C-alpha positions in Angstrom: 47.2 -21.8 22.5 44.7 -22.0 19.6 42.9 -24.9 21.2 42.4 -22.9 24.5 41.0 -19.9 22.5 38.6 -22.2 20.6 37.5 -23.7 23.9 36.8 -20.3 25.3 34.8 -19.4 22.2 32.8 -22.6 22.5 32.0 -21.9 26.1 30.9 -18.3 25.5 28.8 -19.4 22.5 27.1 -22.1 24.6 26.4 -19.6 27.4 25.0 -17.1 24.9 22.7 -19.7 23.3 21.5 -20.9 26.7 20.9 -17.3 27.8 18.8 -16.6 24.8 16.8 -19.8 25.1 16.0 -18.8 28.7 14.9 -15.3 27.5 12.7 -16.9 24.8 11.1 -19.0 27.5 10.4 -16.0 29.7 9.0 -14.0 26.8 6.5 -16.6 25.8 5.5 -17.9 29.3 2.2 -16.2 30.3 3.3 -16.8 34.0 6.5 -14.8 33.7 6.7 -11.9 36.1 6.1 -8.5 34.7 9.6 -7.1 35.6 11.4 -9.8 33.6 9.1 -9.1 30.6 9.7 -5.3 31.0 13.5 -5.9 31.0 13.3 -8.0 27.8 11.1 -5.4 26.1 13.8 -2.8 26.5 16.4 -4.9 24.9 17.6 -4.9 21.2 16.5 -8.4 20.2 13.7 -7.8 17.8 12.2 -11.3 18.0 12.2 -11.4 21.8 10.5 -8.0 21.9 7.8 -9.3 19.5 7.2 -12.3 21.8 6.8 -10.0 24.8 4.3 -8.0 22.8 2.2 -11.2 22.5 2.5 -12.2 26.2 -0.7 -11.5 28.2 1.3 -10.8 31.4 3.2 -7.9 29.9 2.4 -4.6 31.6 0.0 -2.4 29.7 2.4 0.6 29.4 5.0 -1.8 28.0 2.5 -3.2 25.5 1.7 0.3 24.2 5.4 1.0 23.7 5.9 -2.3 21.9 2.8 -1.4 19.8 4.9 1.1 17.8 6.8 -1.8 16.3 4.5 -4.8 16.8 0.9 -3.5 16.5 -0.5 -6.8 15.1 1.1 -8.7 18.0 -0.7 -6.4 20.4 -4.1 -6.9 18.7 -3.9 -10.7 19.0 -2.6 -10.6 22.6 -5.4 -12.1 24.8 -5.0 -9.3 27.2 -6.1 -6.8 24.6 -9.5 -8.3 24.4 -9.8 -8.2 28.2 -8.7 -4.6 28.3 -11.5 -3.8 25.8 -14.0 -5.3 28.1 -12.6 -3.5 31.2 -12.4 -0.1 29.4 -15.1 0.7 27.0 -13.2 3.7 25.7 -9.9 1.9 25.5 -8.9 3.7 22.3 -8.8 7.0 24.2 -6.3 5.5 26.7 -3.8 4.3 24.1 -0.9 6.7 23.4 -1.4 8.6 20.2 1.6 7.2 18.3 0.6 3.6 19.2 -3.0 4.3 18.3 -2.1 5.4 14.8 -0.1 2.2 14.3 -3.0 0.0 15.5 -5.4 1.8 13.3 -3.5 0.7 10.2 -3.7 -3.0 11.1 -6.2 -5.5 9.6 -7.3 -6.7 13.1 -8.0 -3.3 14.6 -11.5 -3.3 16.2 -14.1 -1.2 14.5 -14.8 0.8 17.6 -11.1 2.0 17.5 -11.7 3.2 14.0 -15.0 4.9 15.0 -13.2 6.6 17.8 -10.5 7.9 15.5 -13.1 9.2 12.9 -15.0 11.0 15.7 -11.9 13.0 16.7 -10.9 16.2 15.1 -7.5 14.8 14.3 -6.1 14.7 10.8 -3.4 12.1 11.7 -6.0 9.6 13.0 -8.2 10.2 10.0 -5.3 9.4 7.7 -4.5 6.2 9.6 -8.0 5.0 9.1 -8.1 6.0 5.5 -4.9 4.1 4.8 -6.2 0.9 6.3 -7.3 -1.4 3.4 -10.0 -2.9 5.6 -11.8 0.3 6.7 -15.6 -0.1 6.2 -17.3 2.0 3.5 -19.5 3.9 6.0 -16.4 5.2 7.9 -14.7 6.2 4.7 -17.9 8.2 3.8 -17.9 9.8 7.2 -14.2 10.8 6.7 -15.0 12.3 3.3 -17.8 14.4 4.8 -15.6 15.6 7.5 -12.6 16.5 5.3 -12.2 19.7 3.3 -11.4 19.6 -0.4 -7.9 21.0 0.3 -7.1 17.9 2.4 -5.6 16.4 -0.6 -3.8 13.5 1.1 -6.9 12.3 2.9 -9.1 12.6 -0.2 -6.6 10.8 -2.3 -6.5 8.0 0.2 -10.2 7.7 0.1 -10.2 7.9 -3.7 -7.8 4.9 -3.8 -9.5 2.8 -1.2 -11.1 -0.5 -2.4 -14.1 0.0 0.0 -15.1 3.5 -1.0 -18.8 3.6 -2.0 -19.3 4.1 -5.7 -21.5 7.1 -5.3 -18.8 8.7 -3.2 -16.2 8.1 -6.0 -18.6 9.8 -8.4 -18.7 12.8 -6.1 -15.0 13.3 -5.4 -13.9 13.2 -9.0 -15.3 16.7 -9.2 -12.8 18.0 -6.7 -9.8 18.1 -9.1 -8.2 16.2 -12.0 -5.6 14.9 -9.5 -8.3 13.2 -7.4 -10.0 12.0 -10.6 -6.8 10.3 -11.6 -6.6 8.4 -8.4 -10.2 7.3 -8.7 -9.4 6.1 -12.3 -6.6 4.0 -10.9 -8.8 2.4 -8.3 -9.4 -1.2 -9.5 -12.9 -1.1 -7.8 -14.1 2.1 -9.7 -17.2 1.1 -11.7 -17.5 1.7 -15.5 -20.0 4.5 -15.2 -17.7 6.5 -13.0 -14.8 5.9 -15.4 -17.1 7.3 -18.2 -17.8 10.4 -16.1 -14.1 10.9 -15.7 -13.5 10.7 -19.4 -16.4 13.1 -20.1 -15.1 15.7 -17.6 -11.3 15.5 -18.0 -10.5 14.1 -21.4 -9.3 17.0 -23.5 -8.0 17.3 -27.0 -4.2 17.0 -27.0 -4.1 15.4 -23.6 -4.5 11.6 -23.7 -3.6 11.0 -20.0 -7.1 10.2 -18.9 -7.9 8.1 -21.9 -4.8 6.0 -21.4 -5.5 5.7 -17.7 -9.0 4.5 -18.2 -7.9 2.1 -20.9 -5.5 0.6 -18.5 -8.3 -0.1 -15.9 -8.6 -3.8 -15.2 -12.4 -3.8 -15.7 -12.2 -2.4 -19.3 -12.9 -5.5 -21.5 -12.0 -5.5 -25.2 -15.7 -4.8 -26.0 -15.8 -1.8 -23.7 -12.5 -0.5 -25.0 -14.0 -0.4 -28.5 -17.3 1.0 -27.3 -15.6 3.8 -25.4 -13.3 4.6 -28.3 -10.2 3.8 -26.3 -8.7 1.3 -28.7 -8.0 1.9 -32.4 -9.2 -1.6 -33.4 -10.3 -4.9 -32.1 -6.8 -6.5 -32.3 -5.4 -3.7 -30.2 -8.2 -4.1 -27.7 -7.6 -7.8 -27.4 -3.8 -7.2 -26.9 -4.4 -4.6 -24.2 -6.8 -7.0 -22.4 -4.2 -9.8 -22.5 -1.5 -7.4 -21.2 -3.7 -6.7 -18.1 -4.2 -10.3 -17.1 -2.1 -11.5 -14.2 -1.4 -14.9 -15.8 0.1 -13.5 -19.0 3.6 -15.0 -19.5 6.8 -13.1 -20.0 7.2 -14.4 -23.5 3.6 -13.1 -24.4 4.4 -9.8 -22.8 7.6 -9.5 -24.8 5.6 -10.1 -28.0 2.9 -7.6 -27.0 5.6 -5.0 -26.4 6.2 -4.9 -30.2 3.8 -2.0 -30.6 3.8 1.8 -30.9 0.4 2.1 -29.1 1.3 3.8 -25.8 -1.5 2.3 -23.6 -0.4 -1.2 -24.6 3.3 -0.3 -24.0 2.4 1.0 -20.5 0.3 -2.0 -19.7 3.2 -4.3 -20.5 5.5 -2.1 -18.4 3.1 -2.4 -15.4 3.0 -6.2 -15.6 4.9 -8.1 -12.9 6.0 -10.8 -15.4 7.6 -8.4 -17.9 11.3 -9.0 -18.2 13.8 -6.2 -17.4 15.0 -6.2 -21.1 11.5 -5.6 -22.4 10.9 -2.8 -19.9 14.2 -1.1 -21.0 13.2 -1.6 -24.7 9.9 0.2 -24.1 11.6 3.0 -22.2 14.0 3.6 -25.1 11.1 3.8 -27.5 9.1 6.2 -25.3 12.2 8.4 -24.9 12.6 8.5 -28.6 8.9 9.4 -29.1 8.9 12.0 -26.3 12.1 14.0 -26.8 10.6 16.8 -24.7 11.2 15.7 -21.0 8.0 17.4 -20.0 6.0 14.8 -22.0 7.3 12.0 -19.6 4.3 12.5 -17.3 3.3 11.1 -13.9 1.4 8.2 -15.4 4.4 7.0 -17.3 6.6 7.4 -14.3 4.2 5.4 -12.1 4.0 2.6 -14.6 7.8 2.2 -14.6 8.5 3.0 -10.9 5.7 0.6 -9.8 7.3 -2.5 -11.3 10.1 -4.1 -9.3 11.6 -5.4 -12.5 12.4 -1.9 -13.7 16.2 -1.5 -13.7 18.0 1.1 -11.6 19.3 2.6 -14.8 15.8 3.4 -16.0 14.8 4.7 -12.6 17.8 7.0 -12.5 16.9 8.4 -16.0 13.3 9.0 -14.9 14.4 10.9 -11.8 16.6 13.2 -13.9 13.9 13.8 -16.6 10.8 14.5 -14.5 10.1 17.9 -13.2 6.8 18.4 -11.4 
């Protein structure tokens, strides 16, 4: 009896494998008929649907639907280039939800971005602002169009690696929150960091001084010149803690400090061991018995490192009240 059951299972498995192999062939064959491709596109097999999204014979309406899950596949589909030639305003023809997905892709055409920026649509603007490859001119256009209360859009522009330096210098005046995002932008130039310190560093609040000290462009010499490190040894240690190649053993050694900027730099580093992160967390808890002193900067340093343990994350969530 068991042998018969096993034979049935083998037969069913073989049929299933053969059926999927046929579906794969249909999905990748540019000569497959549109109805077969449409049928596969409505199925649950993720990989098959992705292959259909790359097939130049897939119907346009199916492509736009698949673009919600596979926008990059749509953009490299040869038919996409042809559609652009046939319809000069193709972006206006793409369904809104699919367009927002395409706008966040590296390969999205510039004319799609320009179309989105030209519209009075906040969702499209955000999609462009969150694309790491958006050109500087379009980011500047977005900033001019937005209102200061559009905090999410302004923050996205403040964090963007392509935002022009003169624009970063302008938007730090909007609020301390925006200035903090600019200070965290690795591309922010030294002169803008100095302006942030001048405007927002206050006696009794070391947040901005710490934030600027953690900036990757701040060399030991600059840390001393800007009075952000107590001595040359501390400046050299902070610089070492910010280098990507610093080893876990070096970071564990650097963690033996009471200087908070250096502690947070170690916490941020991807090579820092879990045990070292937990050690620093215990020390910060001891030094900041008032939960309100565990600020957003500290939270971001711990939360941003995948090596931070669930235990520390749970304690942070309980302590923080914003």
